[in-house]
C-alpha positions in Angstrom: 0.0 0.0 0.0 1.2 3.5 -0.8 -0.1 6.3 1.5 0.1 10.0 0.9 -0.2 12.0 4.1 -0.8 15.7 3.7 -0.1 18.1 6.6 -1.4 21.5 7.4 0.7 23.9 5.2 3.4 26.2 6.6 4.0 24.4 10.0 6.7 21.6 9.9 6.1 18.1 11.0 8.6 16.4 13.3 9.0 14.7 16.7 9.4 18.2 18.2 6.2 19.7 16.6 4.0 21.5 19.1 0.7 21.2 17.2 -1.5 18.1 17.8 -2.1 17.4 14.1 1.6 17.5 13.4 2.4 15.2 16.2 -0.3 12.6 15.2 0.8 12.7 11.6 4.4 12.2 12.5 3.7 9.2 14.8 1.3 7.6 12.3 3.6 8.1 9.3 6.5 6.5 11.3 4.2 3.6 11.8 3.1 3.5 8.2 6.7 3.2 7.1 7.5 0.8 9.9 4.7 -1.5 8.7 6.4 -1.8 5.3 4.0 0.5 3.5 5.3 3.1 1.0 4.9 6.6 2.5 4.9 10.0 1.0 4.3 13.2 3.0 3.5 16.6 1.8 4.4 19.1 4.5 6.3 22.4 5.1 9.9 22.6 4.5 11.9 21.6 7.5 9.7 18.6 8.3 11.3 15.3 9.3 9.5 12.1 8.4 10.2 8.4 7.9 9.2 8.1 4.3 9.6 10.4 1.3 9.1 14.1 2.2 7.7 16.4 -0.5 8.3 19.8 1.0 6.3 22.9 0.3 6.5 26.3 1.9 7.4 27.2 5.5 6.1 30.2 7.5 9.1 32.5 8.2 7.0 35.6 8.7 3.6 36.6 9.7 0.9 34.3 8.0 -1.3 36.5 5.9 -4.3 35.5 3.7 -2.0 35.9 0.7 0.5 33.5 2.3 -2.3 31.0 2.9 -3.3 31.2 -0.8 0.2 30.6 -2.0 0.6 27.6 0.5 -2.8 26.1 -0.7 -1.7 26.3 -4.3 1.7 24.8 -3.4 -0.1 21.8 -1.7 -2.4 21.4 -4.6 0.4 21.3 -7.1 2.4 18.8 -4.9 -0.6 16.5 -4.6 -1.3 16.6 -8.4 2.4 15.8 -9.0 2.4 12.8 -6.8 -0.8 11.5 -8.3 0.5 12.0 -11.8 3.7 9.9 -11.2 2.8 7.5 -8.4 0.1 4.9 -7.8 -1.3 6.1 -4.5 -3.8 3.9 -2.6 -4.9 6.5 -0.1 -4.6 10.1 0.8 -4.8 11.0 4.4 -5.4 14.8 5.1 -4.6 16.3 8.6 -4.9 20.0 8.0 -7.7 22.3 9.0 -7.8 23.8 5.5 -7.6 20.5 3.5 -10.9 21.4 1.5 -8.8 24.1 -0.2 -6.5 21.7 -1.9 -8.3 18.3 -2.0 -8.3 16.8 -5.5 -11.5 16.4 -7.3 -10.7 12.7 -8.2 -8.2 10.1 -7.4 -7.8 7.4 -4.7 -9.8 7.0 -1.5 -9.3 9.9 0.8 -9.5 10.2 4.6 -9.5 13.5 6.6 -8.9 13.4 10.3 -10.6 16.3 12.1 -8.1 17.4 14.7 -9.9 20.6 15.6 -13.5 21.5 16.5 -15.9 20.4 13.8 -17.5 23.8 13.4 -14.1 25.2 12.3 -14.3 23.3 9.1 -16.7 24.0 6.2 -19.9 22.0 6.4 -19.5 20.6 2.9 -16.6 18.4 3.8 -19.2 15.8 4.9 -20.6 15.6 1.3 -17.3 15.5 -0.7 -17.3 12.4 -3.0 -14.5 9.9 -2.2 -13.8 11.4 1.2 -14.2 9.7 4.6 -14.1 12.0 7.7 -13.0 10.6 11.1 -13.1 12.1 14.5 -10.4 11.8 17.3 -12.6 11.5 20.3 -16.1 10.3 21.3 -16.8 13.8 22.6 -15.9 15.4 19.2 -18.1 12.9 17.4 -21.1 13.6 19.6 -20.7 17.4 18.9 -21.9 17.0 15.3 -25.3 15.8 14.0 -23.8 13.9 11.0 -21.3 11.9 13.0 -23.2 8.7 12.5 -21.2 6.3 10.3 -18.0 8.4 10.6 -15.1 6.5 12.2 -13.8 7.5 15.6 -10.2 6.8 16.3 -9.1 8.2 19.6 -5.7 9.8 19.8 -2.8 8.0 21.5 0.8 8.7 22.4 4.1 6.8 22.2 4.0 5.6 25.7 7.5 4.1 26.1 9.1 7.4 25.5 7.7 9.0 28.6 9.0 8.3 32.1 6.9 8.6 35.2 8.6 10.4 38.2 7.2 10.0 41.7 9.2 13.0 43.2 7.8 16.1 41.7 9.2 19.6 41.8 7.2 22.7 42.9 6.4 24.3 39.6 3.2 24.3 37.6 3.5 23.7 33.9 1.7 24.8 30.7 2.6 23.4 27.3 0.6 24.7 24.4 0.5 27.1 21.5 0.5 30.6 22.8 -2.9 31.8 21.6 -6.1 33.1 23.2 -8.1 29.8 23.2 -5.4 28.0 25.2 -6.0 30.3 28.3 -2.4 30.8 29.1 -3.2 34.1 31.0 -5.7 32.2 33.2 -2.9 29.7 34.2 -0.5 32.5 35.0 -3.1 34.2 37.2 -3.7 30.9 39.1 0.1 30.7 39.7 0.2 34.3 40.9 -2.7 33.7 43.2 -1.1 30.6 44.8 2.4 32.1 44.9 3.7 29.2 42.8 6.5 28.9 40.2 5.3 28.2 36.7 6.9 27.4 33.4 5.1 28.1 30.2 6.4 26.4 27.0 5.2 26.5 23.5 5.5 28.5 20.2 4.1 31.8 19.3 3.1 31.1 15.7 3.4 33.8 13.1 -0.3 34.9 13.2 -1.1 38.5 14.2 -3.7 37.5 16.9 -1.3 35.1 18.5 1.5 37.6 18.8 -0.9 40.3 20.1 -2.2 37.9 22.7 1.3 37.1 23.9 2.3 40.7 24.1 -0.9 42.0 25.7 -2.2 39.2 27.9 0.7 36.8 28.6 3.9 38.9 28.8 2.7 41.3 31.5 2.1 38.2 33.9 5.6 36.9 33.5 8.3 37.5 36.2 11.1 35.7 37.9 8.8 33.0 39.2 6.5 32.7 36.2 8.7 32.2 33.1 8.1 31.6 29.4 10.8 29.5 27.8 9.5 29.4 24.2 9.1 26.1 22.2 10.7 23.0 23.5 12.0 19.9 21.8 10.7 16.4 22.5 13.4 15.5 25.1 13.1 18.7 27.0 9.3 18.3 27.0 9.6 14.8 28.5 11.8 16.2 31.2 9.5 19.0 32.1 6.4 16.8 32.2 8.1 14.3 34.5 9.3 17.0 36.9 6.2 19.3 37.0 3.9 19.3 40.1 0.9 19.4 37.7 -0.1 20.4 34.2 -2.7 23.2 33.7 -5.0 23.1 30.7 -7.3 26.1 31.0 -8.4 25.9 27.4 -11.5 27.9 26.4 -12.1 26.1 23.1 -14.0 22.8 22.7 -10.8 20.6 22.6 -11.2 17.6 20.4 -8.6 15.7 22.5 -5.6 16.5 24.6 -2.3 15.0 23.6 -0.4 17.1 26.3 -2.9 15.8 28.9 -2.1 12.2 27.8 1.6 13.0 27.8 1.4 14.5 31.3 -0.3 11.4 32.7 2.2 9.1 31.0 4.8 11.1 33.0 3.0 10.5 36.3 1.8 14.1 36.4 -1.8 15.0 37.1 -3.7 17.5 35.1 -6.0 20.4 36.1 -8.2 21.2 33.1 -11.3 23.3 32.2 -14.4 21.4 31.2 -13.8 22.1 27.5 -14.7 19.7 24.8 -13.0 16.3 25.3 -10.8 17.3 28.3 -13.1 15.5 30.7 -12.9 12.4 28.4 -9.0 12.4 28.9 -8.9 13.6 32.6 -10.8 11.5 34.9 -12.0 13.9 37.7 -10.5 12.9 41.1 -8.5 10.0 39.6 -6.0 11.5 37.2 -6.6 15.1 37.9 -9.3 17.6 38.3 -11.9 19.3 36.0 -12.6 22.9 36.8 -15.4 25.2 35.7 -13.7 28.5 36.6 -10.4 30.1 37.5 -11.4 30.0 41.2 -12.0 26.2 40.9 -8.7 25.7 39.0 -6.8 27.4 41.8 -8.7 25.2 44.4 -7.9 22.0 42.5 -4.2 22.9 42.2 -4.1 23.2 46.0 -5.3 19.6 46.2 -3.2 18.1 43.5 -1.1 15.9 45.9 -4.2 13.8 46.3 -3.4 12.4 42.9 -0.6 9.9 43.0 1.9 9.6 40.0 1.5 5.8 39.8 -2.3 6.3 39.2 -1.7 8.7 36.4 0.8 6.5 34.6 -1.6 3.6 34.9 -4.4 5.5 33.4 -2.3 6.6 30.4 -1.1 3.0 29.9 -4.6 1.7 29.9 -6.2 4.3 27.7 -3.7 6.2 25.5 -1.4 3.7 23.9 -0.4 4.9 20.4 0.0 1.4 19.1 -3.7 0.9 19.5 -4.3 4.2 17.5 -1.9 3.0 14.7 -3.6 -0.3 14.4 -7.0 1.3 14.1 -5.7 3.7 11.3 -4.0 0.9 9.4 -7.2 -1.1 9.5 -9.2 1.8 8.3 -6.8 2.4 5.5 -7.3 -1.3 4.4 -11.0 -1.0 4.5 -11.1 2.2 2.4 -8.7 0.7 -0.1 -10.7 -2.6 -0.4 -14.0 -0.7 -0.7 -12.6 1.5 -3.5 -11.3 -1.6 -5.3 -14.7 -3.3 -5.1 -16.5 -0.1 -6.4 -14.1 0.1 -9.4 -14.6 -3.6 -10.2 -18.3 -3.2 -10.0 -18.2 -0.1 -12.3 -16.1 -1.9 -14.9 -18.0 -5.1 -14.9 -20.2 -5.7 -18.0 -23.9 -5.2 -17.4 -26.1 -8.1 -18.1 -28.6 -7.7 -20.9 -32.1 -9.0 -20.3 
């Protein structure tokens, strides 16, 4: 089988990627190549993959509408080039904007919705030859046409995380620095409790993200509450293992929470807002706490030592193994390919004459 994976334009795919869709694509594509399948990836220049990378543009400056249009055109051209020269069995889209560069015909196509369903144009559910899948049960329940769409819950590479019993005294936030991640809320909680905090994650080149950092986040930073920028995979593992707890005060309906899964795999409990699928990942009172306000988040952090590291690790091992996710995707790939083959055979079979 030959699989063409298509990433969101402009942001690179690698083990160090901060975005959830880039992380999932990287892990899946490594598994695709490891399973002996032929793998092509269309992604931003600077990506690192296991198969054959077909690089397009990378965002070096602020991402404008014109930059997006250029990136969409580059992705369309790259897809058309692959399909013209290679027999592709399946195209797997991971980007929010995939409808802008999806081909009108070709092999079976799959689009994983990594973000809230209402962020995508409604017509994606009616595109011929396209199967849409969700990444959590909560996300699937959020949309009326979810019936019949596959649900493959996210997972992580569990063996790469180490659970640490002895925690240090700092709170940790790991996310894109943007308004919907609620970084300012987390910082106010840290100030309120007089606790150290480390904030890590990229400020992507979007005007709203930069303005949010400068106006809402930066004024709350000081010697005890520090922003350290993007972190690589090894540094992320270390910080997650040492942190007292992870805060996830997201204000958007999260479709999943890879960082929540990573924290639990590190033996670190999570305090999260009741946003989207966060309560599906964090079991209240068992692996962390779900809060409905900034006040409740501060109260939960004060109780965090009630959650033992071993229980967090056990929850991650039982529920978030990336090998399960990979098996489910490879099985779905095979079903889509076989279904497409049957349809082609039926279409080409001679019709009986009565």
